[in-house]
BAVEX-845926 format. One record per residue (C-alpha): residue number from 0; residue in three letters; x negated, y negated, z negated. Coordinates in nm, 2 decimals, decimal comma. Last residue first. Layout:
N
[kekol NUM; 'Ala'; [X; Y; Z]]
...
This chain:
402
[kekol 401; 'Cys'; [-9,94; -9,51; -11,12]]
[kekol 400; 'Tyr'; [-10,32; -9,48; -11,19]]
[kekol 399; 'Ile'; [-10,38; -9,70; -11,53]]
[kekol 398; 'Gly'; [-10,05; -9,66; -11,71]]
[kekol 397; 'Asp'; [-10,00; -9,30; -11,62]]
[kekol 396; 'Met'; [-10,35; -9,19; -11,68]]
[kekol 395; 'Leu'; [-10,37; -9,38; -12,00]]
[kekol 394; 'Phe'; [-10,01; -9,22; -12,15]]
[kekol 393; 'Ile'; [-10,15; -8,88; -12,00]]
[kekol 392; 'Ala'; [-10,46; -8,87; -12,14]]
[kekol 391; 'Thr'; [-10,33; -9,00; -12,47]]
[kekol 390; 'Met'; [-10,06; -8,70; -12,49]]
[kekol 389; 'Leu'; [-10,31; -8,46; -12,39]]
[kekol 388; 'Phe'; [-10,58; -8,58; -12,63]]
[kekol 387; 'Val'; [-10,30; -8,55; -12,92]]
[kekol 386; 'Ile'; [-10,18; -8,24; -12,89]]
[kekol 385; 'Val'; [-10,52; -8,09; -12,88]]
[kekol 384; 'Leu'; [-10,60; -8,25; -13,19]]
[kekol 383; 'Phe'; [-10,26; -8,14; -13,31]]
[kekol 382; 'Phe'; [-10,38; -7,75; -13,28]]
[kekol 381; 'Trp'; [-10,72; -7,78; -13,34]]
[kekol 380; 'Phe'; [-10,66; -7,95; -13,71]]
[kekol 379; 'Cys'; [-10,32; -7,76; -13,76]]
[kekol 378; 'Ile'; [-10,52; -7,45; -13,74]]
[kekol 377; 'Arg'; [-10,80; -7,50; -13,98]]
[kekol 376; 'Asp'; [-10,57; -7,69; -14,22]]
[kekol 375; 'Leu'; [-10,40; -7,41; -14,22]]
[kekol 374; 'Arg'; [-10,69; -7,16; -14,27]]
[kekol 373; 'Leu'; [-10,81; -7,40; -14,54]]
[kekol 372; 'Ser'; [-10,49; -7,39; -14,75]]
[kekol 371; 'Ile'; [-10,47; -7,01; -14,68]]
[kekol 370; 'His'; [-10,78; -6,91; -14,84]]
[kekol 369; 'Ser'; [-10,71; -7,18; -15,13]]
[kekol 368; 'Gly'; [-10,38; -7,00; -15,20]]
[kekol 367; 'Thr'; [-10,59; -6,68; -15,30]]
[kekol 366; 'Val'; [-10,58; -6,38; -15,04]]
[kekol 365; 'Arg'; [-10,68; -6,06; -15,31]]
[kekol 364; 'Asp'; [-10,29; -5,98; -15,31]]
[kekol 363; 'Ala'; [-10,31; -5,98; -14,92]]
[kekol 362; 'Thr'; [-10,57; -5,73; -14,91]]
[kekol 361; 'Thr'; [-10,37; -5,47; -15,09]]
[kekol 360; 'Glu'; [-10,34; -5,36; -15,44]]
[kekol 359; 'Leu'; [-10,10; -5,07; -15,57]]
[kekol 358; 'Lys'; [-9,84; -5,22; -15,81]]
[kekol 357; 'Gly'; [-9,93; -5,01; -16,17]]
[kekol 356; 'Asp'; [-9,87; -4,66; -16,28]]
[kekol 355; 'Asn'; [-10,08; -4,54; -16,02]]
[kekol 354; 'Glu'; [-10,25; -4,24; -16,16]]
[kekol 353; 'Lys'; [-9,92; -4,14; -16,37]]
[kekol 352; 'Val'; [-9,76; -4,22; -16,03]]
[kekol 351; 'Pro'; [-9,94; -3,96; -15,83]]
[kekol 350; 'Tyr'; [-10,17; -4,16; -15,59]]
[kekol 349; 'Val'; [-10,04; -4,15; -15,20]]
[kekol 348; 'Cys'; [-10,30; -4,35; -14,95]]
[kekol 347; 'Asn'; [-10,18; -4,59; -14,74]]
[kekol 346; 'Asp'; [-10,38; -4,88; -14,90]]
[kekol 345; 'Ser'; [-10,19; -5,21; -14,70]]
[kekol 344; 'His'; [-10,40; -5,36; -14,48]]
[kekol 343; 'Ile'; [-10,39; -5,76; -14,42]]
[kekol 342; 'Pro'; [-10,61; -5,96; -14,24]]
[kekol 341; 'Leu'; [-10,55; -6,37; -14,20]]
[kekol 340; 'Cys'; [-10,42; -6,44; -13,93]]
[kekol 339; 'Leu'; [-10,22; -6,76; -14,02]]
[kekol 338; 'Ile'; [-9,87; -6,59; -13,82]]
[kekol 337; 'Lys'; [-9,97; -6,29; -13,98]]
[kekol 336; 'Leu'; [-10,00; -6,44; -14,33]]
[kekol 335; 'Phe'; [-9,66; -6,62; -14,28]]
[kekol 334; 'Trp'; [-9,49; -6,24; -14,18]]
[kekol 333; 'Arg'; [-9,64; -6,10; -14,52]]
[kekol 332; 'Pro'; [-9,47; -6,35; -14,73]]
[kekol 331; 'Leu'; [-9,66; -6,54; -14,97]]
[kekol 330; 'Pro'; [-9,74; -6,42; -15,35]]
[kekol 329; 'Cys'; [-9,63; -6,55; -15,67]]
[kekol 328; 'Lys'; [-9,81; -6,41; -15,95]]
[kekol 327; 'Asn'; [-10,09; -6,34; -15,78]]
[kekol 326; 'Thr'; [-10,07; -6,59; -15,57]]
[kekol 325; 'Asp'; [-10,10; -6,86; -15,79]]
[kekol 324; 'Arg'; [-10,02; -7,16; -15,56]]
[kekol 323; 'His'; [-10,23; -7,45; -15,61]]
[kekol 322; 'Tyr'; [-10,37; -7,48; -15,26]]
[kekol 321; 'Ile'; [-10,04; -7,33; -15,13]]
[kekol 320; 'Arg'; [-9,84; -7,68; -15,26]]
[kekol 319; 'Leu'; [-10,14; -7,89; -15,13]]
[kekol 318; 'Thr'; [-10,09; -7,76; -14,80]]
[kekol 317; 'Cys'; [-9,73; -7,81; -14,78]]
[kekol 316; 'Cys'; [-9,77; -8,18; -14,89]]
[kekol 315; 'Thr'; [-10,01; -8,20; -14,59]]
[kekol 314; 'Ile'; [-9,80; -8,06; -14,34]]
[kekol 313; 'Leu'; [-9,52; -8,28; -14,48]]
[kekol 312; 'Val'; [-9,76; -8,57; -14,45]]
[kekol 311; 'Tyr'; [-9,90; -8,41; -14,07]]
[kekol 310; 'Leu'; [-9,55; -8,42; -13,98]]
[kekol 309; 'Ser'; [-9,48; -8,81; -14,08]]
[kekol 308; 'Ser'; [-9,80; -8,87; -13,83]]
[kekol 307; 'Leu'; [-9,70; -8,66; -13,57]]
[kekol 306; 'Val'; [-9,34; -8,89; -13,60]]
[kekol 305; 'Leu'; [-9,55; -9,20; -13,57]]
[kekol 304; 'Gln'; [-9,72; -9,05; -13,32]]
[kekol 303; 'Ala'; [-9,44; -9,02; -13,08]]
[kekol 302; 'Ser'; [-9,36; -9,37; -13,16]]
[kekol 301; 'Ile'; [-9,70; -9,51; -13,04]]
[kekol 300; 'Tyr'; [-9,66; -9,35; -12,72]]
[kekol 299; 'Ile'; [-9,34; -9,45; -12,66]]
[kekol 298; 'Ser'; [-9,40; -9,81; -12,79]]
[kekol 297; 'Leu'; [-9,75; -9,75; -12,54]]
[kekol 296; 'Gly'; [-9,46; -9,67; -12,28]]
[kekol 295; 'Ser'; [-9,29; -9,99; -12,32]]
[kekol 294; 'Ile'; [-8,90; -9,91; -12,25]]
[kekol 293; 'Thr'; [-8,73; -10,01; -11,98]]
[kekol 292; 'Asp'; [-8,38; -10,23; -11,97]]
[kekol 291; 'Ser'; [-8,47; -10,45; -12,18]]
[kekol 290; 'Thr'; [-8,30; -10,67; -12,39]]
[kekol 289; 'Gln'; [-8,56; -10,82; -12,67]]
[kekol 288; 'Pro'; [-8,81; -10,81; -12,45]]
[kekol 287; 'Met'; [-9,14; -10,67; -12,60]]
[kekol 286; 'Leu'; [-9,44; -10,89; -12,77]]
[kekol 285; 'Gly'; [-9,23; -10,78; -13,11]]
[kekol 284; 'Ser'; [-9,25; -10,45; -13,04]]
[kekol 283; 'Ile'; [-9,60; -10,46; -13,01]]
[kekol 282; 'Phe'; [-9,61; -10,57; -13,35]]
[kekol 281; 'Ser'; [-9,37; -10,34; -13,53]]
[kekol 280; 'Leu'; [-9,53; -10,06; -13,41]]
[kekol 279; 'Phe'; [-9,90; -10,12; -13,47]]
[kekol 278; 'Val'; [-9,75; -10,14; -13,83]]
[kekol 277; 'Ala'; [-9,58; -9,84; -13,86]]
[kekol 276; 'Gln'; [-9,89; -9,66; -13,70]]
[kekol 275; 'Ser'; [-10,09; -9,82; -14,02]]
[kekol 274; 'Leu'; [-9,80; -9,69; -14,25]]
[kekol 273; 'Leu'; [-9,86; -9,35; -14,13]]
[kekol 272; 'Val'; [-10,29; -9,39; -14,13]]
[kekol 271; 'Thr'; [-10,19; -9,48; -14,48]]
[kekol 270; 'Val'; [-9,97; -9,16; -14,56]]
[kekol 269; 'Ser'; [-10,27; -8,91; -14,41]]
[kekol 268; 'Phe'; [-10,53; -9,05; -14,65]]
[kekol 267; 'Ser'; [-10,33; -9,11; -14,97]]
[kekol 266; 'Leu'; [-10,24; -8,71; -14,90]]
[kekol 265; 'Lys'; [-10,54; -8,54; -14,80]]
[kekol 264; 'Glu'; [-10,73; -8,81; -15,12]]
[kekol 263; 'Gly'; [-10,75; -8,56; -15,38]]
[kekol 262; 'Ser'; [-11,11; -8,46; -15,31]]
[kekol 261; 'Glu'; [-11,06; -8,08; -15,38]]
[kekol 260; 'Thr'; [-10,80; -8,05; -15,08]]
[kekol 259; 'Pro'; [-11,12; -8,12; -14,86]]
[kekol 258; 'Leu'; [-11,05; -8,40; -14,56]]
[kekol 257; 'Leu'; [-11,07; -8,17; -14,25]]
[kekol 256; 'Phe'; [-10,70; -8,14; -14,21]]
[kekol 255; 'Val'; [-10,67; -8,55; -14,22]]
[kekol 254; 'Phe'; [-10,90; -8,57; -13,94]]
[kekol 253; 'Val'; [-10,61; -8,59; -13,73]]
[kekol 252; 'Asn'; [-10,52; -8,92; -13,83]]
[kekol 251; 'Leu'; [-10,87; -9,01; -13,71]]
[kekol 250; 'Phe'; [-10,76; -8,93; -13,36]]
[kekol 249; 'Val'; [-10,45; -9,14; -13,35]]
[kekol 248; 'Leu'; [-10,58; -9,44; -13,56]]
[kekol 247; 'Leu'; [-10,86; -9,44; -13,32]]
[kekol 246; 'Ile'; [-10,59; -9,42; -13,02]]
[kekol 245; 'Val'; [-10,38; -9,73; -13,20]]
[kekol 244; 'Pro'; [-10,70; -9,94; -13,23]]
[kekol 243; 'Leu'; [-10,83; -9,91; -12,93]]
[kekol 242; 'Leu'; [-10,48; -10,00; -12,75]]
[kekol 241; 'Val'; [-10,44; -10,33; -12,90]]
[kekol 240; 'Thr'; [-10,73; -10,56; -12,98]]
[kekol 239; 'Leu'; [-10,96; -10,40; -12,71]]
[kekol 238; 'Val'; [-10,68; -10,28; -12,44]]
[kekol 237; 'Leu'; [-10,52; -10,63; -12,49]]
[kekol 236; 'Ser'; [-10,78; -10,84; -12,44]]
[kekol 235; 'Leu'; [-10,90; -10,62; -12,14]]
[kekol 234; 'Ser'; [-10,57; -10,59; -11,98]]
[kekol 233; 'Lys'; [-10,56; -10,88; -11,77]]
[kekol 232; 'Arg'; [-10,17; -10,84; -11,65]]
[kekol 231; 'Lys'; [-10,10; -10,87; -11,27]]
[kekol 230; 'Leu'; [-9,87; -11,06; -11,10]]
[kekol 229; 'Val'; [-9,71; -11,04; -10,78]]
[kekol 228; 'Val'; [-9,55; -11,37; -10,63]]
[kekol 227; 'Thr'; [-9,22; -11,32; -10,39]]
[kekol 226; 'Val'; [-9,09; -11,69; -10,23]]
[kekol 225; 'Arg'; [-8,76; -11,67; -10,14]]
[kekol 224; 'Ile'; [-8,63; -11,88; -9,88]]
[kekol 223; 'Met'; [-8,27; -11,90; -9,85]]
[kekol 222; 'Glu'; [-8,02; -12,03; -9,63]]
[kekol 221; 'Tyr'; [-7,67; -12,13; -9,79]]
[kekol 220; 'Glu'; [-7,32; -11,93; -9,66]]
[kekol 219; 'Asn'; [-7,48; -11,57; -9,75]]
[kekol 218; 'Gln'; [-7,63; -11,39; -9,54]]
[kekol 217; 'Ser'; [-7,96; -11,58; -9,42]]
[kekol 216; 'Asp'; [-8,25; -11,45; -9,65]]
[kekol 215; 'Lys'; [-8,53; -11,55; -9,57]]
[kekol 214; 'Val'; [-8,86; -11,36; -9,70]]
[kekol 213; 'Ser'; [-9,17; -11,49; -9,84]]
[kekol 212; 'Arg'; [-9,50; -11,28; -9,95]]
[kekol 211; 'Arg'; [-9,74; -11,35; -10,25]]
[kekol 210; 'Glu'; [-10,00; -11,09; -10,38]]
[kekol 209; 'Ile'; [-10,25; -11,07; -10,59]]
[kekol 208; 'Val'; [-10,16; -11,36; -10,87]]
[kekol 207; 'Thr'; [-10,38; -11,32; -11,18]]
[kekol 206; 'Trp'; [-10,25; -11,32; -11,55]]
[kekol 205; 'Glu'; [-10,37; -11,33; -11,90]]
[kekol 204; 'Ser'; [-10,62; -11,65; -11,84]]
[kekol 203; 'Asn'; [-10,42; -11,79; -11,56]]
[kekol 202; 'Pro'; [-10,60; -11,92; -11,23]]
[kekol 201; 'Tyr'; [-10,61; -12,29; -11,14]]
[kekol 200; 'Ala'; [-10,56; -12,34; -10,74]]
[kekol 199; 'Val'; [-10,34; -12,02; -10,68]]
[kekol 198; 'Tyr'; [-10,35; -11,76; -10,43]]
[kekol 197; 'Gly'; [-10,66; -11,71; -10,37]]
[kekol 196; 'Asn'; [-10,90; -11,90; -10,63]]
[kekol 195; 'Pro'; [-10,99; -12,17; -10,40]]
[kekol 194; 'Leu'; [-10,69; -12,19; -10,23]]
[kekol 193; 'Glu'; [-10,68; -12,07; -9,82]]
[kekol 192; 'Phe'; [-10,59; -12,26; -9,57]]
[kekol 191; 'Glu'; [-10,32; -12,37; -9,40]]
[kekol 190; 'Leu'; [-10,07; -12,17; -9,61]]
[kekol 189; 'Glu'; [-9,74; -11,96; -9,47]]
[kekol 188; 'Arg'; [-9,46; -12,17; -9,30]]
[kekol 187; 'Tyr'; [-9,09; -12,14; -9,38]]
[kekol 186; 'Lys'; [-8,85; -12,19; -9,26]]
[kekol 185; 'Leu'; [-8,50; -12,33; -9,41]]
[kekol 184; 'Ser'; [-8,23; -12,42; -9,12]]
[kekol 183; 'Thr'; [-7,94; -12,71; -9,26]]
[kekol 182; 'Glu'; [-7,61; -12,80; -9,14]]
[kekol 181; 'Glu'; [-7,45; -12,48; -9,02]]
[kekol 180; 'Lys'; [-7,67; -12,32; -9,27]]
[kekol 179; 'Thr'; [-7,50; -12,52; -9,55]]
[kekol 178; 'Gly'; [-7,61; -12,84; -9,71]]
[kekol 177; 'Ala'; [-7,64; -13,02; -10,01]]
[kekol 176; 'Trp'; [-7,80; -12,72; -10,24]]
[kekol 175; 'Asn'; [-8,08; -12,66; -9,96]]
[kekol 174; 'Phe'; [-8,22; -12,33; -10,08]]
[kekol 173; 'Phe'; [-8,54; -12,24; -10,27]]
[kekol 172; 'Glu'; [-8,53; -11,84; -10,43]]
[kekol 171; 'Met'; [-8,85; -11,85; -10,67]]
[kekol 170; 'Phe'; [-9,01; -11,49; -10,71]]
[kekol 169; 'Cys'; [-9,12; -11,26; -10,96]]
[kekol 168; 'Thr'; [-9,27; -10,92; -10,96]]
[kekol 167; 'Gln'; [-9,50; -10,78; -11,24]]
[kekol 166; 'Thr'; [-9,75; -10,54; -11,25]]
[kekol 165; 'Asp'; [-9,83; -10,36; -11,61]]
[kekol 164; 'Phe'; [-10,16; -10,20; -11,76]]
[kekol 163; 'Pro'; [-10,08; -10,32; -12,10]]
[kekol 162; 'Phe'; [-9,76; -10,21; -12,07]]
[kekol 161; 'Lys'; [-9,69; -9,99; -11,78]]
[kekol 160; 'Ser'; [-9,29; -9,95; -11,87]]
[kekol 159; 'Val'; [-9,26; -10,34; -11,92]]
[kekol 158; 'Asp'; [-9,12; -10,46; -11,63]]
[kekol 157; 'Ile'; [-9,01; -10,81; -11,64]]
[kekol 156; 'Lys'; [-8,73; -10,92; -11,46]]
[kekol 155; 'Cys'; [-8,81; -11,30; -11,37]]
[kekol 154; 'Leu'; [-8,62; -11,64; -11,46]]
[kekol 153; 'Phe'; [-8,77; -11,97; -11,32]]
[kekol 152; 'His'; [-8,94; -12,27; -11,48]]
[kekol 151; 'Val'; [-9,06; -12,52; -11,25]]
[kekol 150; 'Lys'; [-9,35; -12,78; -11,33]]
[kekol 149; 'Gln'; [-9,32; -13,07; -11,04]]
[kekol 148; 'Gly'; [-9,44; -13,16; -10,69]]
[kekol 147; 'Pro'; [-9,26; -13,32; -10,41]]
[kekol 146; 'Thr'; [-9,43; -13,35; -10,08]]
[kekol 145; 'Trp'; [-9,20; -13,46; -9,77]]
[kekol 144; 'Leu'; [-9,34; -13,49; -9,47]]
[kekol 143; 'Thr'; [-9,11; -13,66; -9,15]]
[kekol 142; 'Gln'; [-9,19; -13,59; -8,80]]
[kekol 141; 'Gly'; [-8,98; -13,91; -8,60]]
[kekol 140; 'Asn'; [-9,22; -13,98; -8,33]]
[kekol 139; 'His'; [-9,35; -14,32; -8,49]]
[kekol 138; 'Cys'; [-9,43; -14,07; -8,81]]
[kekol 137; 'Ser'; [-9,25; -14,08; -9,15]]
[kekol 136; 'Lys'; [-9,44; -13,97; -9,47]]
[kekol 135; 'Leu'; [-9,25; -13,95; -9,81]]
[kekol 134; 'Leu'; [-9,34; -13,92; -10,15]]
[kekol 133; 'Val'; [-9,08; -13,86; -10,44]]
[kekol 132; 'Phe'; [-9,10; -13,81; -10,81]]
[kekol 131; 'Asp'; [-8,88; -13,72; -11,04]]
[kekol 130; 'Ile'; [-8,64; -13,54; -10,85]]
[kekol 129; 'Gly'; [-8,91; -13,31; -10,67]]
[kekol 128; 'Val'; [-8,70; -13,02; -10,63]]
[kekol 127; 'Pro'; [-8,34; -13,05; -10,71]]
[kekol 126; 'Thr'; [-8,17; -12,96; -11,08]]
[kekol 125; 'Leu'; [-8,00; -12,60; -11,17]]
[kekol 124; 'Glu'; [-8,08; -12,54; -11,50]]
[kekol 123; 'Asn'; [-8,32; -12,38; -11,82]]
[kekol 122; 'Tyr'; [-8,40; -12,05; -11,64]]
[kekol 121; 'Gly'; [-8,42; -12,14; -11,27]]
[kekol 120; 'Asn'; [-8,28; -11,88; -11,04]]
[kekol 119; 'Ser'; [-8,15; -12,10; -10,76]]
[kekol 118; 'Ile'; [-8,43; -12,32; -10,72]]
[kekol 117; 'Ala'; [-8,33; -12,63; -10,57]]
[kekol 116; 'Leu'; [-8,39; -12,81; -10,26]]
[kekol 115; 'Asp'; [-8,17; -13,14; -10,17]]
[kekol 114; 'Pro'; [-8,31; -13,16; -9,80]]
[kekol 113; 'Lys'; [-8,45; -13,56; -9,72]]
[kekol 112; 'Trp'; [-8,25; -13,84; -9,56]]
[kekol 111; 'Ile'; [-8,42; -14,18; -9,55]]
[kekol 110; 'Asn'; [-8,32; -14,48; -9,67]]
[kekol 109; 'Glu'; [-8,26; -14,45; -10,05]]
[kekol 108; 'Glu'; [-8,64; -14,22; -10,06]]
[kekol 107; 'Pro'; [-8,84; -14,53; -9,98]]
[kekol 106; 'Pro'; [-9,05; -14,52; -9,63]]
[kekol 105; 'Tyr'; [-9,42; -14,48; -9,66]]
[kekol 104; 'Ile'; [-9,50; -14,56; -9,26]]
[kekol 103; 'Leu'; [-9,74; -14,40; -9,00]]
[kekol 102; 'Thr'; [-9,80; -14,50; -8,61]]
[kekol 101; 'Leu'; [-9,82; -14,88; -8,62]]
[kekol 100; 'Asn'; [-9,97; -14,94; -8,27]]
[kekol 99; 'Gly'; [-9,91; -15,28; -8,35]]
[kekol 98; 'Tyr'; [-9,53; -15,29; -8,38]]
[kekol 97; 'Asp'; [-9,41; -15,28; -8,01]]
[kekol 96; 'Asn'; [-9,69; -15,05; -7,92]]
[kekol 95; 'Pro'; [-9,64; -14,82; -8,17]]
[kekol 94; 'Asp'; [-9,30; -14,72; -8,00]]
[kekol 93; 'Trp'; [-9,07; -14,63; -8,27]]
[kekol 92; 'Val'; [-8,83; -14,28; -8,39]]
[kekol 91; 'Leu'; [-8,63; -14,32; -8,69]]
[kekol 90; 'Leu'; [-8,29; -14,17; -8,62]]
[kekol 89; 'Glu'; [-8,46; -13,83; -8,49]]
[kekol 88; 'Asn'; [-8,59; -13,77; -8,79]]
[kekol 87; 'Lys'; [-8,81; -13,43; -8,75]]
[kekol 86; 'Trp'; [-8,86; -13,21; -9,04]]
[kekol 85; 'Arg'; [-9,13; -13,11; -9,26]]
[kekol 84; 'Val'; [-9,13; -13,01; -9,61]]
[kekol 83; 'Lys'; [-9,52; -12,98; -9,80]]
[kekol 82; 'Met'; [-9,50; -12,81; -10,15]]
[kekol 81; 'Trp'; [-9,63; -12,87; -10,52]]
[kekol 80; 'Ile'; [-9,61; -12,57; -10,79]]
[kekol 79; 'Thr'; [-9,67; -12,56; -11,13]]
[kekol 78; 'Ala'; [-9,56; -12,23; -11,27]]
[kekol 77; 'Glu'; [-9,30; -12,07; -11,60]]
[kekol 76; 'Val'; [-9,20; -11,78; -11,58]]
[kekol 75; 'Ser'; [-8,91; -11,61; -11,74]]
[kekol 74; 'Gln'; [-8,79; -11,29; -11,92]]
[kekol 73; 'Gln'; [-8,69; -11,46; -12,25]]
[kekol 72; 'Val'; [-8,95; -11,20; -12,46]]
[kekol 71; 'Glu'; [-9,18; -11,09; -12,14]]
[kekol 70; 'Asn'; [-9,25; -11,52; -12,12]]
[kekol 69; 'Val'; [-9,55; -11,52; -11,84]]
[kekol 68; 'Asp'; [-9,71; -11,92; -11,91]]
[kekol 67; 'Leu'; [-9,84; -12,18; -11,69]]
[kekol 66; 'Ile'; [-9,91; -11,97; -11,35]]
[kekol 65; 'Ala'; [-10,11; -12,24; -11,13]]
[kekol 64; 'Val'; [-10,12; -12,54; -10,90]]
[kekol 63; 'Met'; [-9,91; -12,30; -10,64]]
[kekol 62; 'Phe'; [-9,88; -12,42; -10,29]]
[kekol 61; 'Leu'; [-9,51; -12,35; -10,13]]
[kekol 60; 'Thr'; [-9,48; -12,45; -9,72]]
[kekol 59; 'Met'; [-9,15; -12,58; -9,60]]
[kekol 58; 'Glu'; [-8,98; -12,64; -9,25]]
[kekol 57; 'Val'; [-8,67; -12,77; -9,25]]
[kekol 56; 'Asp'; [-8,47; -12,76; -8,86]]
[kekol 55; 'Val'; [-8,15; -12,97; -8,91]]
[kekol 54; 'Ile'; [-7,84; -12,82; -8,71]]
[kekol 53; 'Glu'; [-7,70; -12,97; -8,43]]
[kekol 52; 'Ser'; [-7,32; -13,13; -8,50]]
[kekol 51; 'Gln'; [-7,46; -13,44; -8,60]]
[kekol 50; 'Asn'; [-7,58; -13,51; -8,25]]
[kekol 49; 'Lys'; [-7,84; -13,80; -8,31]]
[kekol 48; 'Leu'; [-7,99; -13,59; -8,59]]
[kekol 47; 'Pro'; [-8,14; -13,73; -8,91]]
[kekol 46; 'Arg'; [-7,85; -13,64; -9,16]]
[kekol 45; 'Ile'; [-7,67; -13,92; -9,25]]
[kekol 44; 'Lys'; [-7,64; -13,94; -9,70]]
[kekol 43; 'Ser'; [-8,01; -14,10; -9,74]]
[kekol 42; 'Asn'; [-7,88; -14,39; -9,47]]
[kekol 41; 'Gly'; [-8,12; -14,58; -9,29]]
[kekol 40; 'Lys'; [-8,07; -14,94; -9,16]]
[kekol 39; 'Lys'; [-8,40; -15,03; -9,40]]
[kekol 38; 'Val'; [-8,65; -14,82; -9,21]]
[kekol 37; 'Lys'; [-8,57; -14,95; -8,89]]
[kekol 36; 'Glu'; [-8,54; -15,33; -8,75]]
[kekol 35; 'Gln'; [-8,60; -15,43; -9,10]]
[kekol 34; 'Phe'; [-8,90; -15,18; -9,18]]
[kekol 33; 'Leu'; [-9,06; -15,22; -8,85]]
[kekol 32; 'Arg'; [-9,05; -15,59; -8,88]]
[kekol 31; 'Glu'; [-9,19; -15,54; -9,19]]
[kekol 30; 'Val'; [-9,50; -15,33; -9,07]]
[kekol 29; 'Asp'; [-9,60; -15,55; -8,76]]
[kekol 28; 'Glu'; [-9,56; -15,86; -9,05]]
[kekol 27; 'Asp'; [-9,82; -15,66; -9,24]]
[kekol 26; 'Thr'; [-10,02; -15,63; -8,98]]
[kekol 25; 'Ala'; [-10,10; -15,36; -8,74]]
[kekol 24; 'Gly'; [-10,43; -15,30; -8,63]]
[kekol 23; 'Glu'; [-10,59; -15,43; -8,32]]
[kekol 22; 'Ser'; [-10,66; -15,19; -8,03]]
[kekol 21; 'Ser'; [-10,39; -15,34; -7,80]]
[kekol 20; 'His'; [-10,44; -15,70; -7,87]]
[kekol 19; 'Met'; [-10,77; -15,69; -7,80]]
[kekol 18; 'His'; [-10,74; -15,55; -7,43]]
[kekol 17; 'Met'; [-10,44; -15,74; -7,35]]
[kekol 16; 'Ser'; [-10,67; -16,04; -7,42]]
[kekol 15; 'Leu'; [-10,95; -15,90; -7,22]]
[kekol 14; 'Ile'; [-10,72; -15,84; -6,90]]
[kekol 13; 'Leu'; [-10,58; -16,20; -6,95]]
[kekol 12; 'Ala'; [-10,97; -16,34; -6,96]]
[kekol 11; 'Val'; [-11,07; -16,12; -6,64]]
[kekol 10; 'Cys'; [-10,70; -16,24; -6,44]]
[kekol 9; 'Ala'; [-10,82; -16,58; -6,54]]
[kekol 8; 'Val'; [-11,19; -16,53; -6,43]]
[kekol 7; 'Leu'; [-11,08; -16,40; -6,13]]
[kekol 6; 'Ile'; [-10,80; -16,71; -6,09]]
[kekol 5; 'Phe'; [-11,04; -16,99; -6,12]]
[kekol 4; 'Asn'; [-11,32; -16,79; -5,91]]
[kekol 3; 'Thr'; [-11,06; -16,82; -5,63]]
[kekol 2; 'Leu'; [-10,99; -17,17; -5,68]]
[kekol 1; 'Lys'; [-11,29; -17,28; -5,71]]
[kekol 0; 'Met'; [-11,38; -17,09; -5,31]]
């Protein structure tokens, strides 16, 4: 009986001791033993497959922290990103029960293979992603997670034809620099959660990300993941500081034809507005790319208004000359008066020469230069006002709705 009780107590104690050992966490000795037996034997140059003829499946996810700068002149975009890159390392698999239920470690990069991801359309140079900061996590089943993060500077063809209502489509093209598509297969996984501001964590003051999509390109020797980012310019500031003054100057310039000739300020007024438009054109040209395949609609609009402004100066000079012209000595041609819709009625009566020795007086002879210049100003005002209104409406509709 005593022997039976002793055996029963011993079995219970053994079961409890085994249960207590399995519930304990891993010690530093377990971690050190795992590193000595598994991790330090690894080689970063050996692909993580037992069968080296197979393909390593690499899955990546991109997180955009912020859009730092969109440079229209250099045609480049600068952003801060971080990524999640996953793959299975068949050479680093262990049983947690052998190492104190240890399921996760942080191995050094020199002992673990990782893909050499790089951006093919980098602006400065082609450097691997995350070369300055490497953080690796390995699970007991071989699943490995790499979370590189850095500031990237990549090329983007800027289309300024709709400036300042433009939308730019840029992309980052990732590829595994050290492996072909027969060695490494890249896949992209969409975000697992929604960022606070949609597609970026911190919004930009000038640009907003309205869309992001990805596509895989395996036509070349290297598989590439193209992550496309659609940026829309926040145009309110430019509308208030650039576009609104330009439009005001354009319409203000037409009112030179309503300025009385007697004031003596018509010519100086038109020349001043002409110079102001030239200054705005040079300012906007500095914002545009120096070698661009497209021309800004705003630049075309201001250039057209600059031509009209030069025409205003020319018409003003002609109007001033007509105003000071003595029509009695130098009458204007009848066809010119007909264009201005001035009444011209000749006296068709026949008089003897002795009763009408001088030239017959007609309505055209009684029209003075001031009358002609006033009529010319009125016609030019309404004509150019309609032209300017149509040009402005077409420019705004093409930029906002197209």
